[in-house]
C-alpha positions in Angstrom: -4.2 45.7 -27.8 -3.3 44.8 -24.2 -6.5 47.4 -22.2 -4.6 48.8 -19.7 -6.5 49.1 -16.2 -4.2 48.7 -12.4 -7.3 50.8 -9.8 -9.0 48.5 -8.1 -13.0 49.8 -6.8 -15.7 52.0 -8.6 -16.3 53.0 -12.1 -12.3 51.8 -13.4 -12.6 48.7 -13.4 -15.9 48.0 -14.4 -15.6 50.5 -17.3 -12.5 48.6 -18.4 -14.5 45.3 -18.1 -17.4 46.2 -20.1 -15.1 48.1 -22.7 -12.8 44.2 -22.8 -15.9 41.9 -23.4 -17.2 44.4 -25.9 -14.0 44.5 -27.4 -14.1 40.3 -27.6 -17.1 39.6 -29.3 -15.8 41.6 -31.8 -13.5 39.6 -32.3 -11.1 41.2 -35.1 -8.6 42.1 -32.1 -6.2 40.0 -30.2 -7.1 41.6 -26.1 -4.6 41.5 -23.5 -5.4 42.7 -20.3 -3.1 43.8 -17.4 -4.8 44.6 -14.2 -4.9 44.5 -10.6 -5.5 41.5 -8.6 -7.0 43.5 -6.2 -9.2 44.7 -8.1 -12.9 44.0 -6.4 -13.7 42.5 -9.4 -10.3 40.3 -11.0 -12.7 37.4 -11.2 -15.2 38.9 -13.3 -12.5 39.6 -15.9 -11.4 35.9 -15.4 -14.3 34.7 -17.5 -13.5 36.5 -19.8 -10.4 34.0 -20.9 -8.3 37.5 -22.4 -4.3 36.4 -22.0 -2.9 39.2 -20.0 0.1 40.7 -17.0 -2.1 41.5 -13.6 -0.1 43.0 -11.1 0.0 42.9 -7.0 -1.5 46.8 -6.1 -2.9 47.2 -2.3 -5.1 47.2 -0.4 -4.6 50.0 1.9 -2.1 52.9 2.5 -0.2 51.1 4.1 0.4 48.8 1.8 0.2 51.0 -1.1 4.2 52.7 0.0 5.4 49.6 -0.1 4.1 48.1 -2.8 5.8 51.4 -4.3 9.3 50.3 -4.1 8.3 47.0 -6.4 7.3 50.4 -8.9 10.9 49.5 -10.9 10.1 46.0 -10.9 6.8 46.1 -11.8 7.9 48.3 -14.9 10.1 46.5 -16.8 7.7 43.2 -16.2 5.4 45.7 -17.8 7.3 47.0 -21.0 8.5 43.4 -21.2 5.1 41.5 -22.1 4.2 43.9 -24.2 7.4 43.3 -25.8 7.1 40.5 -26.0 4.4 39.8 -26.7 4.4 41.9 -29.8 1.9 44.1 -28.2 1.0 46.7 -31.3 -1.3 49.7 -29.4 -1.1 50.1 -25.6 -3.9 51.1 -23.9 -4.2 52.8 -20.6 -8.8 53.2 -19.5 -7.8 55.4 -16.8 -5.4 57.2 -15.4 -3.8 55.5 -12.1 -1.5 56.9 -10.1 1.7 53.9 -11.1 0.7 55.1 -14.7 3.5 58.3 -15.2 5.8 55.7 -13.8 5.5 53.1 -15.6 5.3 55.4 -18.6 8.8 56.8 -17.5 10.7 53.4 -19.5 8.4 53.6 -22.5 9.9 53.7 -25.7 8.2 55.1 -28.6 6.3 52.1 -29.4 4.3 50.8 -29.0 1.7 53.9 -29.5 0.2 54.5 -26.1 -3.8 55.4 -25.9 -4.9 57.4 -23.1 -8.6 57.5 -21.9 -9.3 60.0 -20.1 -12.4 60.1 -17.6 -11.4 64.0 -16.6 -8.8 66.5 -17.9 -9.4 69.1 -14.1 -8.8 67.7 -11.2 -12.1 68.8 -9.6 -12.6 70.3 -6.0 -12.1 68.2 -3.3 -10.1 65.7 -5.0 -7.4 68.7 -6.2 -4.0 67.7 -4.4 -1.3 69.1 -7.1 0.1 65.5 -7.6 -3.4 64.6 -9.5 -3.3 67.4 -11.2 0.3 67.4 -12.2 -0.1 63.9 -13.1 -3.2 63.9 -14.8 -0.9 66.5 -17.2 2.4 64.4 -17.6 -0.3 61.2 -18.7 -1.3 63.1 -21.6 1.9 64.3 -22.8 3.1 61.0 -22.9 -0.2 59.6 -24.9 -0.2 59.4 -28.8 -3.7 59.4 -28.6 -6.3 60.6 -26.2 -10.3 59.4 -26.1 -11.6 61.5 -24.4 -15.6 60.5 -22.9 -17.8 64.4 -24.1 -16.6 66.6 -26.4 -16.4 69.3 -22.7 -13.6 67.1 -21.4 -12.1 66.8 -25.5 -11.9 71.0 -25.3 -10.6 71.4 -21.5 -8.5 68.5 -22.5 -6.5 71.0 -25.7 -7.3 74.5 -24.4 -5.8 73.7 -20.5 -2.8 70.7 -21.5 -2.6 71.9 -25.8 -3.1 68.4 -26.7 -3.4 68.5 -30.4 -7.5 68.1 -31.2 -5.9 66.1 -34.1 -4.9 63.5 -31.6 -7.9 63.6 -29.5 -11.9 61.9 -30.2 -14.5 61.5 -28.0 -16.3 58.1 -27.3 -19.2 58.3 -24.5 -19.3 56.6 -21.0 -21.3 53.2 -22.0 -24.5 51.9 -19.9 -23.6 50.5 -16.2 -26.3 47.5 -16.4 -26.7 47.2 -12.6 -30.3 47.6 -13.4 -31.3 47.3 -16.4 -35.2 47.9 -17.9 -35.5 48.7 -13.5 -38.2 51.7 -13.9 -39.7 51.5 -11.3 -43.9 52.0 -11.9 -46.2 54.8 -10.1 -48.4 54.1 -7.0 -50.2 55.2 -5.7 -49.8 56.1 -1.6 -46.3 55.6 -2.0 -43.8 58.8 -2.1 -41.8 59.6 -4.8 -38.2 58.9 -4.2 -35.0 61.7 -5.3 -31.4 59.8 -6.0 -28.5 61.4 -5.2 -25.5 58.8 -5.8 -21.8 58.8 -5.3 -18.5 60.1 -3.6 -19.4 63.2 -1.2 -17.1 65.9 -2.8 -17.8 69.7 -2.6 -17.8 69.5 -6.0 -21.3 67.3 -6.3 -23.7 70.4 -5.2 -25.7 67.6 -2.5 -25.9 71.0 -0.4 -27.5 72.9 -3.3 -29.6 69.5 -4.0 -31.1 69.2 0.5 -31.4 73.1 0.3 -33.5 72.2 -3.3 -35.4 68.9 -1.4 -36.5 71.5 1.6 -38.2 74.0 -1.5 -39.7 70.7 -2.7 -41.1 69.7 1.4 -42.8 72.9 1.7 -45.3 72.7 -1.3 -45.5 69.1 -1.3 -45.3 65.5 1.2 -44.7 62.7 -1.6 -41.4 63.2 -1.8 -38.3 61.5 0.1 -34.4 61.9 -0.9 -32.1 58.9 -0.6 -28.2 60.1 -0.3 -26.6 56.9 -1.4 -22.6 56.9 -1.3 -19.5 57.2 0.8 -17.7 60.7 1.6 -17.5 63.6 4.8 -21.1 64.1 5.7 -20.2 65.9 8.4 -20.7 69.0 6.2 -24.2 68.3 5.0 -25.7 67.1 8.7 -27.4 70.0 9.7 -29.6 71.0 6.6 -29.7 66.8 6.9 -30.9 66.9 9.9 -33.5 69.8 9.9 -35.4 68.2 7.0 -37.7 65.1 6.8 -38.3 62.4 4.1 -33.6 62.6 3.7 -32.3 58.7 4.0 -28.0 59.0 4.0 -26.4 56.1 3.2 -22.4 57.0 4.0 -21.0 54.6 2.7 -19.0 52.6 0.4 -21.3 50.8 -1.7 -20.7 47.3 -3.6 -21.4 46.6 -7.2 -24.0 44.2 -6.0 -26.0 46.8 -4.2 -26.3 49.3 -6.8 -29.4 47.7 -8.8 -31.7 48.0 -6.0 -30.5 51.4 -4.5 -31.7 52.7 -8.4 -34.7 50.6 -9.3 -35.8 52.2 -5.7 -35.4 55.3 -7.3 -37.7 58.1 -9.8 -35.4 60.8 -10.6 -32.0 60.9 -10.3 -30.6 64.1 -9.7 -26.7 65.5 -9.8 -26.9 68.6 -8.6 -23.3 69.3 -9.6 -21.6 72.4 -9.5 -18.6 70.9 -12.4 -18.5 68.3 -13.9 -16.6 66.1 -16.7 -19.4 63.7 -16.8 -21.1 61.0 -15.2 -21.2 57.4 -15.8 -24.2 57.7 -13.0 -26.0 59.2 -15.9 -25.1 56.2 -17.8 -25.8 53.9 -14.8 -30.1 56.0 -14.2 -30.5 55.3 -18.1 -29.8 51.8 -18.2 -32.9 51.7 -15.1 -34.6 54.4 -17.4 -35.0 56.3 -14.6 -34.8 60.1 -15.7 -32.2 62.6 -14.4 -32.5 65.5 -13.7 -28.7 67.9 -14.3 -27.6 71.3 -13.2 -25.7 72.9 -16.6 -22.2 72.2 -16.0 -19.9 71.2 -18.1 -20.3 67.6 -19.9 -23.5 66.1 -18.5 -25.1 68.6 -20.6 -24.6 66.5 -23.6 -25.5 63.2 -21.6 -28.8 64.6 -20.3 -30.8 65.5 -23.9 -33.5 67.6 -22.3 -37.2 67.3 -22.2 -36.0 63.8 -23.9 -34.4 62.4 -20.8 -34.2 64.4 -18.0 -34.5 67.9 -17.2 -31.4 70.6 -18.0 -31.7 73.4 -14.7 -32.3 76.6 -15.0 -29.1 77.6 -13.4 -27.1 75.8 -11.0 -28.9 76.9 -8.1 -31.1 75.2 -5.5 -34.1 76.4 -6.6 -33.3 76.0 -10.7 -32.7 72.7 -9.1 -36.5 72.3 -7.3 -38.4 74.2 -10.3 -36.6 71.0 -12.6 -37.8 68.3 -10.1 -41.0 69.5 -10.1 -41.5 70.0 -13.5 -41.1 66.0 -13.9 -43.6 65.4 -10.8 -46.4 67.7 -11.8 -46.3 65.9 -15.3 -46.7 62.3 -15.4 -46.6 62.6 -18.9 -43.2 64.1 -19.2 -41.4 61.8 -16.3 -42.9 59.0 -18.2 -41.7 60.3 -21.8 -37.9 61.2 -20.1 -37.5 58.0 -18.5 -38.4 55.9 -21.7 -36.5 58.3 -23.7 -33.3 57.6 -20.7 -34.0 53.3 -21.6 -33.9 54.1 -25.1 -30.4 56.4 -25.5 -29.1 53.1 -22.7 -30.1 50.8 -25.8 -29.8 52.5 -29.3 -26.6 54.9 -28.1 -24.6 54.0 -25.0 -24.5 50.2 -25.7 -21.4 48.3 -25.6 -20.6 46.9 -28.7 -21.5 50.7 -30.2 -19.3 51.9 -28.1 -17.1 49.7 -28.7 -17.3 49.9 -32.4 -16.5 53.6 -31.8 -12.9 52.8 -29.4 -12.6 50.3 -32.9 -12.6 53.2 -35.3 -10.1 55.2 -32.7 -7.6 51.9 -32.8 -7.8 52.1 -36.4 -6.7 55.4 -36.2 -4.1 55.4 -34.2 -2.6 52.4 -35.8 -2.9 53.9 -39.3 -1.0 57.2 -37.7 1.8 55.0 -36.4 2.6 52.9 -39.2 3.1 56.5 -41.4 5.0 58.0 -39.2 7.0 55.1 -39.0 6.9 55.0 -35.2 7.5 57.9 -34.3 4.7 59.2 -31.3 1.8 60.6 -32.6 2.3 63.4 -30.7 5.1 65.6 -30.3 
């Protein structure tokens, strides 16, 4: 099996690495990798000692334009490696802008299994090309793994993809701050964390409004906002609030653990969502999560067991949910321990790899039965 992802930064390389590591530890597959040499964790992949075919992609827009001209040669080399190594299954662990051009040159075999993180682009990230590429890549996939049932439902309704060729395998934990549950201490404020890119659909304006409501009734709370993106739309709100700390930049992997270790509650005030790796990261650190009731987040956050699902997508509902945890140390502790337990029992990578391998076996079984014809018409 070949795991394929040419992205450089963010959750994609880490997801690919953790899945690869767990599959290799299982020992039942001959695993190959195809990665970008510019991946921020490329050296970490080398420790897995898996064979592979890797490429130079780019580190900026200027290089991206030049590198795109090499795509015909890249495509040829990729499929030549697949043929020479007698790969039985290619797995795309996350969509990338080069996936569709490479898949254009694919024969019916080996089958292609896509891990689909988002079935539709999010607001603020919805350039027409991205939406077209997402739809096109699913048409080339002989099977699709989604990370939540919500994304699977959208895949089937919006793209007309057959449910019989799609499966749900949840997002595993990114253990940047494993076991780092922050203990209550007198004399320090409770810290809320908003982590990730600043995009309109993530509802940071709602969280800032909710934080203002919280500060009206208590002063022992602060908010940390950590992530890249355009902070200008939120500057007016931030300037009017005390206790808000903005770290507006790309957060390197080595810094993520410290950020989560300093948090008491992770808040996802999203207006829409597929799922979030932030939830799994918070769970690994034993941090309760407060989320709005949208998309796959309601599957990830177990109400009053690992966090609180708000009653509505509104500042008032977010403030009320956070206040419930702050006002009840017992509930806070229960959700913190529930989050850590969820990370250890259900979202650990050996468990994820076991479920993933079951999907792989099913796709290969169908491929054998159909004599190499595409599994999806």
